[in-house]
DRENTORKOL-3810 file (N, C-alpha, C; in nm, 4 decimals):
REM DRENTORKOL-3810
@n.u->0.4799; n.v->2.5727; n.w->0.0311; ca.u->0.4694; ca.v->2.4494; ca.w->0.1085; c.u->0.5447; c.v->2.4685; c.w->0.2407
@n.u->0.4864; n.v->2.4243; n.w->0.3507; ca.u->0.5489; ca.v->2.4371; ca.w->0.4818; c.u->0.6585; c.v->2.3331; c.w->0.4988
@n.u->0.7652; n.v->2.3687; n.w->0.5711; ca.u->0.8788; ca.v->2.2784; ca.w->0.5922; c.u->0.8364; c.v->2.1486; c.w->0.6593
@n.u->0.7395; n.v->2.1517; n.w->0.7492; ca.u->0.6982; ca.v->2.0295; ca.w->0.8188; c.u->0.6227; c.v->1.9340; c.w->0.7271
@n.u->0.5859; n.v->1.9767; n.w->0.6076; ca.u->0.5166; ca.v->1.8906; ca.w->0.5130; c.u->0.6106; c.v->1.8349; c.w->0.4059
@n.u->0.7369; n.v->1.8742; n.w->0.4076; ca.u->0.8321; ca.v->1.8332; ca.w->0.3051; c.u->0.8941; c.v->1.6979; c.w->0.3351
@n.u->0.9154; n.v->1.6644; n.w->0.4612; ca.u->0.9734; ca.v->1.5357; ca.w->0.4984; c.u->0.8960; c.v->1.4726; c.w->0.6134
@n.u->0.8987; n.v->1.3389; n.w->0.6165; ca.u->0.8375; ca.v->1.2627; ca.w->0.7256; c.u->0.9302; c.v->1.1458; c.w->0.7554
@n.u->0.9644; n.v->1.1257; n.w->0.8814; ca.u->1.0437; ca.v->1.0110; ca.w->0.9227; c.u->0.9480; c.v->0.8944; c.w->0.9454
@n.u->0.9773; n.v->0.7784; n.w->0.8881; ca.u->0.8880; ca.v->0.6625; ca.w->0.8990; c.u->0.8561; c.v->0.6276; c.w->1.0437
@n.u->0.9514; n.v->0.6456; n.w->1.1331; ca.u->0.9272; ca.v->0.6115; ca.w->1.2745; c.u->0.8276; c.v->0.7073; c.w->1.3398
@n.u->0.8023; n.v->0.8209; n.w->1.2772; ca.u->0.7095; ca.v->0.9191; ca.w->1.3324; c.u->0.5829; c.v->0.9346; c.w->1.2484
@n.u->0.5698; n.v->0.8559; n.w->1.1439; ca.u->0.4542; ca.v->0.8669; ca.w->1.0547; c.u->0.3277; c.v->0.8153; c.w->1.1211
@n.u->0.2157; n.v->0.8727; n.w->1.0844; ca.u->0.0861; ca.v->0.8240; ca.w->1.1320; c.u->0.0596; c.v->0.6853; c.w->1.0757
@n.u->-0.0222; n.v->0.6082; n.w->1.1467; ca.u->-0.0582; ca.v->0.4735; ca.w->1.1040; c.u->-0.2041; c.v->0.4720; c.w->1.0612
@n.u->-0.2314; n.v->0.4118; n.w->0.9445; ca.u->-0.3677; ca.v->0.3992; ca.w->0.8944; c.u->-0.4419; c.v->0.2862; c.w->0.9638
@n.u->-0.5698; n.v->0.2731; n.w->0.9365; ca.u->-0.6558; ca.v->0.1727; ca.w->1.0015; c.u->-0.6131; c.v->0.0296; c.w->0.9741
@n.u->-0.5418; n.v->0.0053; n.w->0.8629; ca.u->-0.4988; ca.v->-0.1311; ca.w->0.8312; c.u->-0.3530; c.v->-0.1554; c.w->0.8690
@n.u->-0.2927; n.v->-0.0611; n.w->0.9416; ca.u->-0.1560; ca.v->-0.0794; ca.w->0.9884; c.u->-0.0494; c.v->-0.0193; c.w->0.8994
@n.u->-0.0861; n.v->0.0404; n.w->0.7884; ca.u->0.0118; ca.v->0.1008; ca.w->0.6994; c.u->0.0642; c.v->0.2319; c.w->0.7580
@n.u->0.1921; n.v->0.2599; n.w->0.7342; ca.u->0.2516; ca.v->0.3873; ca.w->0.7739; c.u->0.2228; c.v->0.4882; c.w->0.6640
@n.u->0.1611; n.v->0.5981; n.w->0.6995; ca.u->0.1268; ca.v->0.7031; ca.w->0.6043; c.u->0.2468; c.v->0.7973; c.w->0.5966
@n.u->0.3387; n.v->0.7679; n.w->0.5069; ca.u->0.4664; ca.v->0.8376; ca.w->0.5032; c.u->0.4534; c.v->0.9859; c.w->0.4696
@n.u->0.4051; n.v->1.0161; n.w->0.3513; ca.u->0.3931; ca.v->1.1561; ca.w->0.3122; c.u->0.2897; c.v->1.1668; c.w->0.2014
@n.u->0.2252; n.v->1.2823; n.w->0.1945; ca.u->0.1229; ca.v->1.3038; ca.w->0.0932; c.u->0.1359; c.v->1.4446; c.w->0.0379
@n.u->0.1413; n.v->1.4523; n.w->-0.0939; ca.u->0.1392; ca.v->1.5816; ca.w->-0.1613; c.u->0.0001; c.v->1.6061; c.w->-0.2155
@n.u->-0.0122; n.v->1.7033; n.w->-0.3034; ca.u->-0.1419; ca.v->1.7332; ca.w->-0.3634; c.u->-0.1833; c.v->1.6269; c.w->-0.4643
@n.u->-0.0843; n.v->1.5608; n.w->-0.5300; ca.u->-0.1155; ca.v->1.4687; ca.w->-0.6390; c.u->-0.0746; c.v->1.3239; c.w->-0.6148
@n.u->0.0034; n.v->1.2980; n.w->-0.5113; ca.u->0.0526; ca.v->1.1615; ca.w->-0.4872; c.u->0.0773; c.v->1.1421; c.w->-0.3378
@n.u->0.0661; n.v->1.0174; n.w->-0.2918; ca.u->0.0931; ca.v->0.9842; ca.w->-0.1514; c.u->0.1812; c.v->0.8603; c.w->-0.1463
@n.u->0.2577; n.v->0.8478; n.w->-0.0397; ca.u->0.3491; ca.v->0.7357; ca.w->-0.0203; c.u->0.3191; c.v->0.6707; c.w->0.1138
@n.u->0.3152; n.v->0.5356; n.w->0.1132; ca.u->0.2893; ca.v->0.4630; ca.w->0.2379; c.u->0.3763; c.v->0.3382; c.w->0.2441
@n.u->0.3966; n.v->0.2889; n.w->0.3655; ca.u->0.4815; ca.v->0.1728; ca.w->0.3914; c.u->0.3978; c.v->0.0660; c.w->0.4599
@n.u->0.4096; n.v->-0.0574; n.w->0.4101; ca.u->0.3402; ca.v->-0.1721; ca.w->0.4688; c.u->0.4424; c.v->-0.2635; c.w->0.5353
@n.u->0.4213; n.v->-0.2977; n.w->0.6601; ca.u->0.4956; ca.v->-0.3994; ca.w->0.7347; c.u->0.3908; c.v->-0.4968; c.w->0.7844
@n.u->0.3827; n.v->-0.6141; n.w->0.7228; ca.u->0.2743; ca.v->-0.7056; ca.w->0.7565; c.u->0.3236; c.v->-0.8474; c.w->0.7786
@n.u->0.2441; n.v->-0.9223; n.w->0.8528; ca.u->0.2708; ca.v->-1.0619; ca.w->0.8832; c.u->0.1605; c.v->-1.1474; c.w->0.8219
@n.u->0.1866; n.v->-1.2760; n.w->0.7961; ca.u->0.0781; ca.v->-1.3632; ca.w->0.7495; c.u->-0.0404; c.v->-1.3525; c.w->0.8465
@n.u->-0.1578; n.v->-1.3451; n.w->0.7904; ca.u->-0.2774; ca.v->-1.3274; ca.w->0.8725; c.u->-0.3218; c.v->-1.1826; c.w->0.8793
@n.u->-0.2271; n.v->-1.0884; n.w->0.8638; ca.u->-0.2643; ca.v->-0.9466; ca.w->0.8644; c.u->-0.3523; c.v->-0.9134; c.w->0.7453
@n.u->-0.3414; n.v->-0.9901; n.w->0.6382; ca.u->-0.4150; ca.v->-0.9623; ca.w->0.5153; c.u->-0.5587; c.v->-1.0080; c.w->0.5161
@n.u->-0.6085; n.v->-1.0564; n.w->0.6296; ca.u->-0.7460; ca.v->-1.1051; ca.w->0.6342; c.u->-0.8442; c.v->-0.9963; c.w->0.5927
@n.u->-0.8100; n.v->-0.8695; n.w->0.6147; ca.u->-0.8984; ca.v->-0.7590; ca.w->0.5808; c.u->-0.8709; c.v->-0.7066; c.w->0.4400
@n.u->-0.7945; n.v->-0.7798; n.w->0.3611; ca.u->-0.7585; ca.v->-0.7359; ca.w->0.2266; c.u->-0.8298; c.v->-0.8200; c.w->0.1207
@n.u->-0.9554; n.v->-0.8489; n.w->0.1463; ca.u->-1.0345; ca.v->-0.9257; ca.w->0.0504; c.u->-1.0586; c.v->-0.8417; c.w->-0.0749
@n.u->-1.1266; n.v->-0.8988; n.w->-0.1722; ca.u->-1.1498; ca.v->-0.8303; ca.w->-0.2994; c.u->-1.2145; c.v->-0.6943; c.w->-0.2755
@n.u->-1.1534; n.v->-0.5925; n.w->-0.3330; ca.u->-1.2034; ca.v->-0.4565; ca.w->-0.3202; c.u->-1.1547; c.v->-0.3727; c.w->-0.4387
@n.u->-1.2071; n.v->-0.2530; n.w->-0.4490; ca.u->-1.1607; ca.v->-0.1567; ca.w->-0.5481; c.u->-1.1199; c.v->-0.0297; c.w->-0.4745
@n.u->-1.0376; n.v->0.0520; n.w->-0.5400; ca.u->-0.9933; ca.v->0.1784; ca.w->-0.4815; c.u->-1.0164; c.v->0.2900; c.w->-0.5827
@n.u->-1.0388; n.v->0.4097; n.w->-0.5336; ca.u->-1.0609; ca.v->0.5229; ca.w->-0.6232; c.u->-0.9303; c.v->0.5949; c.w->-0.6561
@n.u->-0.8205; n.v->0.5215; n.w->-0.6494; ca.u->-0.6888; ca.v->0.5738; ca.w->-0.6832; c.u->-0.6059; c.v->0.4619; c.w->-0.7459
@n.u->-0.5032; n.v->0.4989; n.w->-0.8222; ca.u->-0.4083; ca.v->0.4026; ca.w->-0.8777; c.u->-0.2974; c.v->0.3798; c.w->-0.7758
@n.u->-0.2488; n.v->0.2565; n.w->-0.7682; ca.u->-0.1419; ca.v->0.2221; ca.w->-0.6750; c.u->-0.0259; c.v->0.1601; c.w->-0.7516
@n.u->0.0954; n.v->0.2052; n.w->-0.7208; ca.u->0.2160; ca.v->0.1374; ca.w->-0.7669; c.u->0.2953; c.v->0.1014; c.w->-0.6428
@n.u->0.3595; n.v->-0.0156; n.w->-0.6444; ca.u->0.4316; ca.v->-0.0604; ca.w->-0.5266; c.u->0.5619; c.v->-0.1286; c.w->-0.5610
@n.u->0.6447; n.v->-0.1464; n.w->-0.4582; ca.u->0.7742; ca.v->-0.2126; ca.w->-0.4712; c.u->0.7985; c.v->-0.2930; c.w->-0.3437
@n.u->0.8326; n.v->-0.4216; n.w->-0.3590; ca.u->0.8550; ca.v->-0.5098; ca.w->-0.2448; c.u->0.9989; c.v->-0.4955; c.w->-0.1959
@n.u->1.0139; n.v->-0.4691; n.w->-0.0676; ca.u->1.1448; ca.v->-0.4590; ca.w->-0.0039; c.u->1.1875; c.v->-0.5950; c.w->0.0489
@n.u->1.0948; n.v->-0.6630; n.w->0.1178; ca.u->1.1240; ca.v->-0.7984; ca.w->0.1678; c.u->0.9941; c.v->-0.8752; c.w->0.1885
@n.u->1.0059; n.v->-1.0076; n.w->0.1931; ca.u->0.8911; ca.v->-1.0944; ca.w->0.2165; c.u->0.8199; c.v->-1.1329; c.w->0.0881
@n.u->0.7029; n.v->-1.1974; n.w->0.1077; ca.u->0.6243; ca.v->-1.2447; ca.w->-0.0065; c.u->0.4761; c.v->-1.2265; c.w->0.0216
@n.u->0.4032; n.v->-1.1934; n.w->-0.0846; ca.u->0.2576; ca.v->-1.1813; ca.w->-0.0790; c.u->0.2033; c.v->-1.2198; c.w->-0.2156
@n.u->0.0736; n.v->-1.2439; n.w->-0.2210; ca.u->0.0062; ca.v->-1.2680; ca.w->-0.3487; c.u->-0.0887; c.v->-1.1526; c.w->-0.3756
@n.u->-0.0855; n.v->-1.1041; n.w->-0.4972; ca.u->-0.1790; ca.v->-1.0036; ca.w->-0.5450; c.u->-0.2662; c.v->-1.0707; c.w->-0.6505
@n.u->-0.3970; n.v->-1.0683; n.w->-0.6306; ca.u->-0.4886; ca.v->-1.1185; ca.w->-0.7320; c.u->-0.5543; c.v->-0.9976; c.w->-0.7966
@n.u->-0.5353; n.v->-0.9889; n.w->-0.9290; ca.u->-0.5810; ca.v->-0.8753; ca.w->-1.0075; c.u->-0.6275; c.v->-0.9281; c.w->-1.1427
@n.u->-0.7452; n.v->-0.8904; n.w->-1.1837; ca.u->-0.8013; ca.v->-0.9363; ca.w->-1.3117; c.u->-0.8012; c.v->-1.0889; c.w->-1.3202
@n.u->-0.8391; n.v->-1.1523; n.w->-1.2086; ca.u->-0.8501; ca.v->-1.2986; ca.w->-1.1980; c.u->-0.7169; c.v->-1.3705; c.w->-1.2206
@n.u->-0.6059; n.v->-1.2988; n.w->-1.2040; ca.u->-0.4725; ca.v->-1.3564; ca.w->-1.2173; c.u->-0.3965; c.v->-1.3294; c.w->-1.0874
@n.u->-0.3301; n.v->-1.4325; n.w->-1.0336; ca.u->-0.2547; ca.v->-1.4176; ca.w->-0.9095; c.u->-0.1065; c.v->-1.4029; c.w->-0.9406
@n.u->-0.0471; n.v->-1.3013; n.w->-0.8814; ca.u->0.0936; ca.v->-1.2677; ca.w->-0.9017; c.u->0.1630; c.v->-1.2745; c.w->-0.7667
@n.u->0.2802; n.v->-1.3374; n.w->-0.7623; ca.u->0.3584; ca.v->-1.3408; ca.w->-0.6380; c.u->0.4424; c.v->-1.2131; c.w->-0.6310
@n.u->0.4279; n.v->-1.1423; n.w->-0.5208; ca.u->0.5076; ca.v->-1.0229; ca.w->-0.4952; c.u->0.6214; c.v->-1.0629; c.w->-0.4028
@n.u->0.7452; n.v->-1.0428; n.w->-0.4468; ca.u->0.8634; ca.v->-1.0777; ca.w->-0.3669; c.u->0.9690; c.v->-0.9707; c.w->-0.3874
@n.u->1.0768; n.v->-0.9713; n.w->-0.3087; ca.u->1.1748; ca.v->-0.8627; ca.w->-0.3157; c.u->1.2189; c.v->-0.8307; c.w->-0.4582
@n.u->1.2185; n.v->-0.7004; n.w->-0.4878; ca.u->1.2585; ca.v->-0.6530; ca.w->-0.6188; c.u->1.1459; c.v->-0.6410; c.w->-0.7190
@n.u->1.0269; n.v->-0.6913; n.w->-0.6857; ca.u->0.9128; ca.v->-0.6878; ca.w->-0.7777; c.u->0.8331; c.v->-0.5583; c.w->-0.7559
@n.u->0.7958; n.v->-0.4962; n.w->-0.8659; ca.u->0.7072; ca.v->-0.3794; ca.w->-0.8646; c.u->0.5721; c.v->-0.4204; c.w->-0.9210
@n.u->0.4679; n.v->-0.3488; n.w->-0.8844; ca.u->0.3348; ca.v->-0.3792; ca.w->-0.9371; c.u->0.2534; c.v->-0.2514; c.w->-0.9512
@n.u->0.1466; n.v->-0.2622; n.w->-1.0274; ca.u->0.0506; ca.v->-0.1531; ca.w->-1.0412; c.u->-0.0901; c.v->-0.2108; c.w->-1.0307
@n.u->-0.1759; n.v->-0.1403; n.w->-0.9586; ca.u->-0.3190; ca.v->-0.1723; ca.w->-0.9533; c.u->-0.3905; c.v->-0.0492; c.w->-1.0077
@n.u->-0.4526; n.v->-0.0609; n.w->-1.1247; ca.u->-0.5225; ca.v->0.0532; ca.w->-1.1835; c.u->-0.6389; c.v->0.1000; c.w->-1.0953
@n.u->-0.6689; n.v->0.2268; n.w->-1.1044; ca.u->-0.7822; ca.v->0.2842; ca.w->-1.0334; c.u->-0.9092; c.v->0.2081; c.w->-1.0696
@n.u->-0.9861; n.v->0.1666; n.w->-0.9680; ca.u->-1.1134; ca.v->0.0982; ca.w->-0.9901; c.u->-1.1036; c.v->-0.0505; c.w->-1.0178
@n.u->-0.9831; n.v->-0.1070; n.w->-1.0257; ca.u->-0.9670; ca.v->-0.2503; ca.w->-1.0546; c.u->-0.9950; c.v->-0.3346; c.w->-0.9302
@n.u->-1.0711; n.v->-0.4428; n.w->-0.9468; ca.u->-1.0921; ca.v->-0.5364; ca.w->-0.8349; c.u->-0.9626; c.v->-0.6113; c.w->-0.8088
@n.u->-0.9236; n.v->-0.6184; n.w->-0.6808; ca.u->-0.7996; ca.v->-0.6871; ca.w->-0.6442; c.u->-0.8043; c.v->-0.7289; c.w->-0.4981
@n.u->-0.7127; n.v->-0.8187; n.w->-0.4616; ca.u->-0.6980; ca.v->-0.8612; ca.w->-0.3223; c.u->-0.5525; c.v->-0.8983; c.w->-0.2976
@n.u->-0.5145; n.v->-0.8999; n.w->-0.1708; ca.u->-0.3789; ca.v->-0.9370; ca.w->-0.1293; c.u->-0.3859; c.v->-1.0495; c.w->-0.0277
@n.u->-0.2835; n.v->-1.1333; n.w->-0.0261; ca.u->-0.2678; ca.v->-1.2346; ca.w->0.0787; c.u->-0.1204; c.v->-1.2347; c.w->0.1167
@n.u->-0.0921; n.v->-1.2135; n.w->0.2444; ca.u->0.0454; ca.v->-1.2084; ca.w->0.2937; c.u->0.0921; c.v->-1.3514; c.w->0.3192
@n.u->0.2030; n.v->-1.3910; n.w->0.2552; ca.u->0.2551; ca.v->-1.5271; ca.w->0.2659; c.u->0.3643; c.v->-1.5410; c.w->0.3711
@n.u->0.4445; n.v->-1.4367; n.w->0.3888; ca.u->0.5510; ca.v->-1.4344; ca.w->0.4902; c.u->0.5745; c.v->-1.2887; c.w->0.5262
@n.u->0.6458; n.v->-1.2612; n.w->0.6363; ca.u->0.6651; ca.v->-1.1216; ca.w->0.6761; c.u->0.6987; c.v->-1.0343; c.w->0.5540
@n.u->0.6199; n.v->-0.9295; n.w->0.5360; ca.u->0.6180; ca.v->-0.8536; ca.w->0.4110; c.u->0.6387; c.v->-0.7053; c.w->0.4385
@n.u->0.7276; n.v->-0.6452; n.w->0.3618; ca.u->0.7538; ca.v->-0.5009; ca.w->0.3714; c.u->0.7566; c.v->-0.4450; c.w->0.2292
@n.u->0.6729; n.v->-0.3447; n.w->0.2047; ca.u->0.6632; ca.v->-0.2852; ca.w->0.0717; c.u->0.6281; c.v->-0.1381; c.w->0.0848
@n.u->0.6644; n.v->-0.0633; n.w->-0.0161; ca.u->0.6285; ca.v->0.0775; ca.w->-0.0226; c.u->0.5350; c.v->0.0961; c.w->-0.1423
@n.u->0.4330; n.v->0.1806; n.w->-0.1250; ca.u->0.3364; ca.v->0.2071; ca.w->-0.2310; c.u->0.3185; c.v->0.3573; c.w->-0.2482
@n.u->0.2938; n.v->0.3966; n.w->-0.3714; ca.u->0.2535; ca.v->0.5334; ca.w->-0.4026; c.u->0.1133; c.v->0.5272; c.w->-0.4611
@n.u->0.0305; n.v->0.6253; n.w->-0.4286; ca.u->-0.1061; ca.v->0.6292; ca.w->-0.4793; c.u->-0.1337; c.v->0.7641; c.w->-0.5451
@n.u->-0.2092; n.v->0.7584; n.w->-0.6552; ca.u->-0.2478; ca.v->0.8802; ca.w->-0.7246; c.u->-0.3928; c.v->0.8686; c.w->-0.7678
@n.u->-0.4786; n.v->0.9629; n.w->-0.7360; ca.u->-0.4505; ca.v->1.0719; ca.w->-0.6436; c.u->-0.4218; c.v->1.0170; c.w->-0.5043
@n.u->-0.3760; n.v->1.1005; n.w->-0.4110; ca.u->-0.3443; ca.v->1.0496; ca.w->-0.2775; c.u->-0.4598; c.v->0.9678; c.w->-0.2202
@n.u->-0.4277; n.v->0.8489; n.w->-0.1684; ca.u->-0.5288; ca.v->0.7595; ca.w->-0.1121; c.u->-0.6054; c.v->0.8313; c.w->-0.0008
@n.u->-0.7345; n.v->0.8175; n.w->-0.0063; ca.u->-0.8228; ca.v->0.8761; ca.w->0.0957; c.u->-0.9199; c.v->0.7678; c.w->0.1396
@n.u->-0.9882; n.v->0.7900; n.w->0.2507; ca.u->-1.0951; ca.v->0.7022; ca.w->0.2938; c.u->-1.0498; c.v->0.5914; c.w->0.3882
@n.u->-1.1327; n.v->0.4909; n.w->0.4029; ca.u->-1.1155; ca.v->0.3846; ca.w->0.5015; c.u->-0.9767; c.v->0.3230; c.w->0.5001
@n.u->-0.9242; n.v->0.2890; n.w->0.3866; ca.u->-0.7982; ca.v->0.2163; ca.w->0.3811; c.u->-0.6792; c.v->0.2966; c.w->0.4307
@n.u->-0.6893; n.v->0.4277; n.w->0.4344; ca.u->-0.5798; ca.v->0.5086; ca.w->0.4852; c.u->-0.6131; c.v->0.5790; c.w->0.6154
@n.u->-0.7306; n.v->0.5548; n.w->0.6666; ca.u->-0.7648; ca.v->0.6111; ca.w->0.7960; c.u->-0.7894; c.v->0.7613; c.w->0.7934
@n.u->-0.8134; n.v->0.8175; n.w->0.6773; ca.u->-0.8393; ca.v->0.9612; ca.w->0.6685; c.u->-0.9855; c.v->0.9855; c.w->0.6428
END
């Protein structure tokens, strides 16, 4: 593995099409950071992903709707969205969270 692929500073990370910071990606997992404001989630309508996502809220609040159940995401809360599960997000207040995806997220949502 090359040294330039071992670490990434968030301030220098690439930004995906939905505004997420693409922190780092290995062969089997990827890490990204979300900094969002209410209204930013308009493009987060019901969708599915070809990867599993686990996340942790650093600050703010959002709603995750998964399996027809809405969960409030707030500081200290972790969540999982299984691969292929229909889900949506709504940002309620300035929101900062980190997510890991397996396999590494690819396609439209990550701008790759």
